[in-house]
C-alpha positions in Angstrom: 8.4 32.3 -97.4 10.4 33.9 -94.6 7.8 36.6 -94.1 5.1 34.0 -93.8 7.2 32.1 -91.2 7.9 35.2 -89.3 4.2 36.2 -89.3 3.4 32.7 -88.1 5.9 32.9 -85.3 4.6 36.3 -84.2 1.0 35.2 -84.4 1.7 32.1 -82.4 3.6 34.0 -79.7 0.9 36.7 -79.4 -1.8 34.1 -79.2 0.1 32.2 -76.5 0.6 35.3 -74.4 -3.0 36.4 -74.7 -4.2 33.0 -73.7 -1.8 33.1 -70.8 -3.2 36.4 -69.5 -6.8 35.1 -69.8 -6.0 31.8 -68.1 -4.1 33.4 -65.3 -6.7 36.1 -64.8 -9.5 33.4 -64.7 -7.6 31.4 -62.1 -6.9 34.6 -60.2 -3.2 33.8 -60.3 -2.0 36.7 -62.5 1.5 37.8 -61.4 4.4 39.2 -63.4 6.6 36.3 -62.5 4.1 33.6 -63.4 3.2 35.4 -66.7 6.9 35.6 -67.6 7.5 31.9 -66.9 4.5 30.7 -68.9 5.3 33.1 -71.7 8.9 31.8 -71.8 7.6 28.3 -72.1 5.3 29.4 -74.9 8.2 31.2 -76.6 10.3 28.0 -76.6 7.4 25.9 -77.9 6.5 28.4 -80.7 10.2 28.7 -81.6 10.4 24.9 -82.1 7.0 24.5 -83.8 7.8 27.2 -86.4 11.4 26.1 -87.0 12.3 25.5 -90.7 13.7 22.1 -91.6 16.7 22.9 -93.7 17.9 26.5 -93.4 17.7 28.9 -90.4 16.9 32.5 -91.5 19.0 35.2 -90.0 16.1 36.5 -87.8 15.8 33.1 -86.2 19.4 33.1 -85.2 18.8 36.2 -83.1 16.1 34.4 -81.1 19.0 32.6 -79.3 19.9 35.8 -77.6 16.3 36.3 -76.4 16.2 32.6 -75.3 19.4 33.0 -73.3 18.2 36.2 -71.6 14.9 34.6 -70.8 16.6 31.6 -69.3 18.8 33.9 -67.2 15.7 35.7 -65.8 14.0 32.3 -65.2 17.1 31.2 -63.2 16.9 34.4 -61.2 13.2 33.9 -60.4 13.8 30.2 -59.4 16.8 31.2 -57.2 14.8 33.9 -55.5 11.9 31.6 -54.8 14.2 29.0 -53.4 15.8 31.5 -51.0 12.3 32.7 -49.9 11.3 29.1 -49.2 14.5 28.3 -47.3 14.4 31.5 -45.3 10.9 30.6 -44.2 12.0 27.1 -43.1 15.2 28.1 -41.3 
């Protein structure tokens, strides 16, 4: 059962990231920052959609570390963008 859930999680995440690359390339908006942000959103969605109801397996508890690191990088990207916008205005 855990192996099926893990495979489901990995398949969902890989599909999301491939769709993200195709979509961003089609829109000619492919950049590393945008890919990271959309992939992080997908990671959070896939994590919630594949979450078991009763018991969290050990491998799912480790996802919290990845989520925390992803949110830190996201905060850095947002802070950098805000400083770019404010430096252009001032």
